N, C-alpha and C positions, 0 to 999 in steps of 0.2 A: 674483497664480497660486497655485491653490490647494495649501495645505502636502501635503506628501507625507511619509510614513513615511520612515524611515530602515533601513536594511538589519537590524539588529537588530529592532527594532519589529516589522518586516513580519513575520520567522519566529519570533519569539517570540510573537505573535497568534497566529500559524499552528501552532503546537505547543499553544498553549493551547486551542485551539479543535479542532483537527482529530484529533490524533495521540494514542494512547496506547501506547505500546512496551511498557509491563509487559504489559497485556491480551493484546497478540498474542504473546509471548514464552511466556506462560504456556499458550495456546491450542496453537500449535506443540509446545512440551514435551509436552503431554496427549497431542497427537494421535500424535505420533510415536513415543511410547513403545508406543501402543497397537498403531503399526504393525511398531516392532522390537524393543520390549522393552527399551530404552535410550535415554539421553541423546544429542540432537544436538549436537556439538560446535564445528562450523565453521558460520558462516551467511556467504552472500554477499546483501546485501541490493543489488538493482537499482532503478534511478531513485532512488538513496539521498538525496537532496536534503542537507539537513545530517546523515544520518546517525545521528539520534537513537537507532533502535533497533540499530543496529549497535554502537553504544557501548554500549548497554544490554546487551549480549548477553554483550561481556567480563566485564563486573562478575559475571557469574554463578558461575565458578570460574575458576582457574589453567590450567583446560584447555579453557577457552571460547577462540575465534577468530572475528573477526568482518573480512570486508571489504566496503566500502560503493564503488558504481560508479555514477556522475553525469558528463553532460556538460558540466553547467553550474559554474562555480567559485565561482559567487557564495555559493549554500548549500552550499556543501563550506566553503568560506571562514570561513563563520558557525560550522559545525559543529567545526571545528577549535577555535576559540577558545571556543566554548560547549559542545561536549560531549567533545571530547577533552581538553583540557587541564584540565579538570575531572578526568579519571580518574586514580587511581594512577597512578603511573610507570610500574609494572610492567605493569599493564592495558592502557597507551596501545601499548606493544610488541607488544599482541595484536591491535589494532587497524590497519587500513590502508585510506584513502582512495583510490581509485582514478579520475582524470580521464578517463573514457575509455567508451567505446562498449559498451552491453552486448550488443550483436551482434559483437563480438569474440572472439579467442578468451584467453583465459589460463593460466597453467600450473598452476590449483592446482584442486582439485574439493572440492565442498562437501557437507556432510551436509544442509544447509537453502538453500534459494535461494528467496526473497519477492519479489514485485513488487506492492508495496500501494499504497494511496491510488489505485487504479484508473490506477495509471501507464499501463499497457501499452494502455490505451485511445488513446493517441496513435498507435496501428499502426491503419491506417481500410480497410488490404486485407488478405483473408484471407490471402494468400501470404507477406504479411510478418509477420505474426503467426504464421505456421507456421514461418516461418524463426528466428524470436524464439524460441519455445518448443525449437524443435529446441537451438538452442544452450545452453538451460537444461539440458536433459535431457543432453546432452554433459558439462558441467560438474558434474553431479551424480554422486557417490558410487553405487555399484550397491545401496546400501541406505539413498537418498537421497529426499529428499520435496520438491517445488516447488510453494509455497504462493501464490495470488493471492486477492483480493478483490474483489467486483463489487457492482453497486448496480443496484436496477430497481424498478419499480413504476408503477402508473397516473399520477402525479403527476409521474415524473422526465423526461418526454417532452412535456411541455408548457411553456410559458413558466411561471416561477414563482417567488417569492424568498421564500425562508423564513430567519427569524433564530432566533436562540438566546443567551440574555442571558447572560455571565459576570460574576462578581465585578469585573474591570477594563475589560471592553470588551463589545460586541455582534458578533455573528459573523453575515454574511450567507450565505447558499449560493442563487446566480443562476441558475436555468436561462434563459439568452439566447434560444435556437432550439434546434428540432431539426426535422432534416427527415426526412420519414418515407421516403423512399424512397431513400434513403441511408444513412438510421442516424446521420449525422453533426449533433453538436450543439455547442453554446457553452454554456460555465459560466462564471459568474465569482465570488471571492472577495471580499466587502467588509468592512468593519470599522468599525465605530465607537467612540470613544472621547471620553467627556463628549459635548460637543455637535457632535463633528464626525465626518462621514461618509467613511471613504476609499474611493472606487471604483475598482473592478477592478484591487485587488493583486496578485489572480492569476487571469491564464487559462488556460482550459483548451478547446482545439479537438479535441473525439475523435469517435470512432466507440462507439457503444454498442453493445456486444456482450452478448447473454443466455447464460445458463446452457446450453442445449442448442448453439447454435454451439461454446462453449468446450470441451465436454467432447469434442465430435466433433474440432475443430482438437487439443487435447491428444491424443487418439489418433492422427491423422495425423501430430504428430509424431514420434512413437515412442514414448508414455508407455504404460505395462502395464497401470496402472489408475488409475482416478478416484474421488475422494470428494466428495460436495457436501453441503454443512451448511446449518441452516436455524436460525433464532434461536429461543428459547422467549419465551414473555410471561409477564408479571406479573398482578398482579388486575386490573390496569386495562387489561390488554389491551394493553400497551406492550412492546416488546423488552427482555428482561432479562439481554442481553448472554451468555446461555449458548448455545453451538452445537453441534447436534447432529447427526449424519450423517442424512440423509434425501433422499429423490428424491419426495416430495412435501410442495409448501409447504400451511401450514394454510388459507392465504387468500392471495388477487389482493391483497396489501396496497397502498395507495397510494406507499409508499417502504420500500424496506427496505435490507441490505446484510449479505452472507454471504460464505462462504468456499469455494475448491474447493482440493482437494490432488491431486495427479499424483504418481505412484512411478514408475519406471523399468520 
């Protein structure tokens, strides 16, 4: 029987390959201040997984609070042990994990709600995505903001496996299939440690939503305004991690990742 990664190994590799909570938080803080001239203090991280971003959020100050919502106990249990318990005791009191559904109603409102890592792509029907975005809007403060990320490009809708080498491992992003008639797709994440490749560590069965669709759906869900961002490039023509508001992409890239911000 092929060797499997442990729970901790699986999430450690994921966090070391995919997530950058500090960069996301810096982007949110900057754009929120542009919108409202102040700092956002209360975060709700939907589909939070291990809750790494939510835990990083409360480290900013004693005023910051965070809630992480996810249906899956496995990543939450990892997050409690490896993110929450590493916070100071006082910081832990301002971070709440919720084992629950993002479609449910909760008794708090947030300054910022995020659905990152393309998590909302699991909603394959437009009506379901409208319902989710409507629930989000209801749980935002009147001067709040909803942030999502999305990806696309000419290479993202055809079978293709890309790899990135890190110090301790290699990360693989595998587009296994794409149906152009339904926009449904299947992606895998694989990892390689040493000489052993661990296949299909994470599986994603999604619908690929494009930017124009999402802007329209956010409007249908009752959001008052939306902003879309594009990433700048460095001297080599590669993404430089600096995102700016734009309604026109500089080019039809083979692969890109960007953000949308919606306000009530």
